[in-house]
Structures are given as C-alpha cells and as structure tokens.
C-alpha positions as CSV (number, residue, x, y, z in Angstrom):
1,M,0.0,0.0,0.0
2,R,1.4,3.3,-1.0
3,T,1.1,6.5,1.3
4,L,1.0,10.2,1.0
5,T,3.7,10.7,3.4
6,A,6.4,12.2,1.2
7,L,4.2,14.3,-1.0
8,L,2.2,15.7,2.1
9,T,5.3,16.6,4.1
10,G,6.8,18.1,0.9
11,F,4.0,20.6,0.4
12,E,4.7,24.2,0.9
13,E,2.7,25.5,3.8
14,H,-0.3,27.2,2.1
15,K,-0.9,24.2,-0.1
16,A,-0.6,21.9,3.0
17,A,-3.1,23.9,4.8
18,R,-5.6,23.8,2.0
19,F,-5.2,20.1,1.8
20,R,-5.7,19.7,5.5
21,G,-8.9,21.8,5.0
22,L,-10.2,19.3,2.4
23,V,-9.3,16.3,4.7
24,V,-11.3,17.8,7.4
25,G,-14.2,18.6,4.9
26,Q,-14.2,14.8,4.1
27,L,-14.4,14.0,7.7
28,V,-17.3,16.3,8.3
29,R,-19.3,15.0,5.2
30,A,-18.6,11.3,6.3
31,A,-19.6,12.1,10.0
32,R,-22.9,13.7,8.6
33,S,-23.8,10.7,6.5
34,D,-22.4,7.8,8.6
35,P,-21.8,8.9,12.4
36,E,-21.2,5.3,13.5
37,P,-18.4,5.2,16.0
38,G,-15.2,3.3,15.0
39,L,-11.7,3.2,13.5
40,L,-11.3,4.9,10.1
41,H,-8.5,5.1,7.6
42,L,-8.2,7.9,5.0
43,F,-7.0,7.7,1.5
44,L,-6.6,10.0,-1.5
45,L,-7.2,8.7,-5.0
46,P,-5.3,10.7,-7.6
47,P,-7.0,11.9,-10.7
48,A,-7.4,9.4,-13.5
49,P,-5.1,10.1,-16.6
50,G,-6.3,13.3,-18.3
51,K,-8.5,14.3,-15.4
52,T,-8.0,16.7,-12.7
53,R,-10.4,15.6,-10.0
54,F,-9.2,13.6,-7.1
55,A,-11.1,11.7,-4.3
56,L,-10.9,11.7,-0.6
57,Y,-12.4,8.5,1.0
58,E,-12.4,6.6,4.1
59,T,-12.8,3.1,5.1
60,A,-13.8,1.8,8.5
61,Q,-12.2,-1.1,10.4
62,P,-14.0,-3.0,13.1
63,L,-12.8,-2.0,16.7
64,N,-13.4,-3.7,19.9
65,L,-14.1,-0.9,22.4
66,E,-14.7,-3.2,25.2
67,V,-11.1,-4.0,25.8
68,P,-8.4,-1.8,27.5
69,V,-6.4,0.4,24.9
70,P,-3.2,-1.7,24.8
71,E,-5.4,-4.8,23.9
72,A,-7.3,-2.8,21.2
73,I,-4.0,-1.7,19.7
74,R,-2.8,-5.3,19.7
75,Q,-6.0,-6.5,18.1
76,V,-6.0,-3.7,15.4
77,L,-2.3,-4.2,14.5
78,E,-2.7,-8.1,14.3
79,T,-5.7,-7.5,11.9
80,L,-3.9,-5.0,9.7
81,H,-0.6,-7.2,9.6
82,S,-2.8,-10.4,8.6
83,S,-4.3,-8.0,5.9
84,A,-1.0,-7.3,4.2
85,G,-1.0,-3.9,5.9
86,D,-4.0,-2.7,3.9
87,P,-7.0,-1.5,5.9
88,R,-9.2,-2.0,2.7
89,R,-8.5,-5.7,3.0
90,V,-9.5,-6.2,6.6
91,P,-12.2,-8.9,7.2
92,G,-15.5,-7.4,8.2
93,G,-14.4,-3.8,7.3
94,D,-16.3,-1.2,5.4
95,Q,-16.3,-2.0,1.6
96,R,-17.9,1.2,0.2
97,W,-14.5,2.4,-0.9
98,R,-14.8,-0.3,-3.8
99,S,-17.2,2.1,-5.5
100,V,-14.6,4.8,-5.7
101,D,-11.1,2.9,-5.8
102,V,-11.8,-0.6,-7.4
103,A,-8.1,-1.0,-8.2
104,R,-7.0,0.1,-4.6
105,Q,-4.8,2.9,-6.0
106,G,-5.6,5.4,-3.3
107,L,-2.7,6.7,-1.2
108,Y,-2.9,6.1,2.6
109,L,-3.3,9.5,4.2
110,G,-4.0,8.8,7.9
111,S,-6.1,7.2,10.5
112,G,-8.6,8.2,12.9
113,A,-11.7,7.5,15.3
114,R,-15.1,8.5,15.3
115,F,-17.2,8.7,18.5
116,A,-20.9,9.2,19.2
117,G,-21.9,12.3,20.9
118,I,-21.3,12.3,24.5
119,V,-21.2,16.0,25.1
120,P,-24.7,17.7,25.2
121,G,-25.4,19.5,21.9
122,R,-22.9,17.6,20.0
123,T,-23.8,14.5,17.7
124,G,-20.2,13.2,17.4
125,T,-16.5,13.9,17.3
126,T,-13.8,12.6,14.9
127,I,-10.0,12.6,15.8
128,A,-7.4,11.8,13.3
129,R,-3.7,11.8,12.7
130,L,-2.4,12.4,9.2
131,V,0.9,10.9,7.9
132,D,2.6,14.2,8.3
133,Q,1.9,14.0,12.0
134,T,-1.0,16.6,11.9
135,A,-3.6,16.0,14.7
136,L,-7.2,16.7,13.8
137,Y,-10.2,17.2,16.0
138,V,-13.8,17.8,14.4
139,S,-17.0,17.9,16.4
140,L,-20.4,18.4,15.0
141,D,-23.4,19.9,16.6
142,T,-27.0,18.4,16.7
143,H,-27.6,20.1,13.2
144,R,-24.5,18.2,11.9
145,R,-22.5,21.5,11.4
146,P,-18.9,21.8,12.6
147,V,-18.9,23.4,16.0
148,A,-15.2,22.6,16.8
149,L,-12.3,22.4,14.3
150,H,-8.8,22.0,15.7
151,A,-5.6,21.0,13.9
152,S,-2.0,20.8,15.2
153,Q,-0.9,22.6,11.9
154,P,-2.6,25.5,10.0
155,M,-5.4,24.6,7.7
156,I,-7.9,26.4,5.5
157,F,-11.5,25.0,5.9
158,N,-14.2,26.4,3.5
159,D,-11.7,29.3,2.5
160,V,-11.4,30.4,6.2
161,P,-7.8,30.0,7.6
162,V,-7.8,28.0,10.9
163,A,-4.9,28.6,13.1
164,A,-2.8,25.7,14.5
165,I,-3.3,24.9,18.1
166,D,-0.1,23.7,19.9
167,N,-1.8,21.3,22.2
168,I,-5.0,19.6,21.2
169,P,-6.1,18.3,24.6
170,V,-7.3,14.9,23.4
171,A,-4.0,14.2,21.5
172,K,-2.6,12.9,24.9
173,E,-5.7,10.7,25.7
174,P,-5.8,6.9,25.0
175,P,-7.7,7.0,21.7
176,F,-4.8,8.9,20.0
177,A,-2.4,6.3,21.4
178,L,-4.3,3.8,19.2
179,I,-4.4,6.0,16.3
180,D,-0.8,7.2,16.5
181,T,0.3,3.5,16.6
182,V,-1.9,2.5,13.6
183,V,-0.5,5.5,11.5
184,G,3.0,4.6,12.5
185,F,2.4,1.1,11.5
186,L,0.8,1.9,8.0
187,R,3.2,4.7,7.3
C-alpha cells in the first residue's frame, strides 16, 4: 500500500493548509452521513489520466471498544498485519471504498476514530492523525454542523484560515495512542 507521506510533508505551507482543510471537509461529510463510531482510515485517490479531479475517501475497520487500549491496539495491528498492511483488506471492514477505488490505487493519508456524541449539543466527534503528524479534532453540533475544528498545523477550511493549536487536549488521551500506533504502522 502506498502512502501520501512524502508528498504531504513536501507541500509548501499554504498548499498543505488547503489540503488539511479538504481532509477535514471529508471527515465532516462522512460524519454527517455515517456517524457510526469506530476506527477509520483515510485515502486520497489521484485523478485518472487526463482528469483533474481527485477523491478523498475513508474506510472503516472493526474495533473492539470493550477492551483496554493496549489490547485494542494489539488486536487492530494484528488484523492489519494479517491483511497485508492494507485497511481495505480487513475482514468485516467497510467495503464502500470499492465504488470509488476498485483497483486500490488510493494513497494512505492517515487514520482516526469517530465517537458518538457524549457532550450535550454534539452529535459526534472525529479525531485523526495524518501521515505528516498533523492531529485533527472535529466535532459536530445537533444540526451536524462543525462546532469545533482544531488542527495541530494550520489549515484552510471552506476558504477560512484556521490557526494551528499547539496542544489539542485529546491528543494525549488513549484514543490517540491507538491512532498514532496505527499511523506509525501503516506509514
């Protein structure tokens, strides 16, 4: 499986900020249409020859939330390892990506987790880590509009610059330990 690591880390800052905003837009769209909690993996499908349009898509991997985080990490990595390191091949995983990327040519972009709304007035939260080490935090209100958008690197979301936050509080919590381990494994 190919990753976007070299390309994304090589972007000049304005282009990287715009790209991060596109990724957050994908996370928001996916959370609006499929707010099921779980582990997700992000991919970028380059344009077909002669075309200019690329696609961002995600695939979901089953995650056992009933075990301690170290055990969840072990189970997730074991499953990824037995699937040749490709989250799209995970047994029982989300197969909707097949309608976008039949040939599995998408470049791995990062991983995240989506959680159901536990904070009053919010329907859910998505956290993610991109291959360039950017941490993302997106939370939607009850109308499924972004109410919190945070990134550890600058981004431009819907043509509005969003400053980087040095310390996204949840980045030190156990779900990020799982995500960071998965991203490190897949990079």
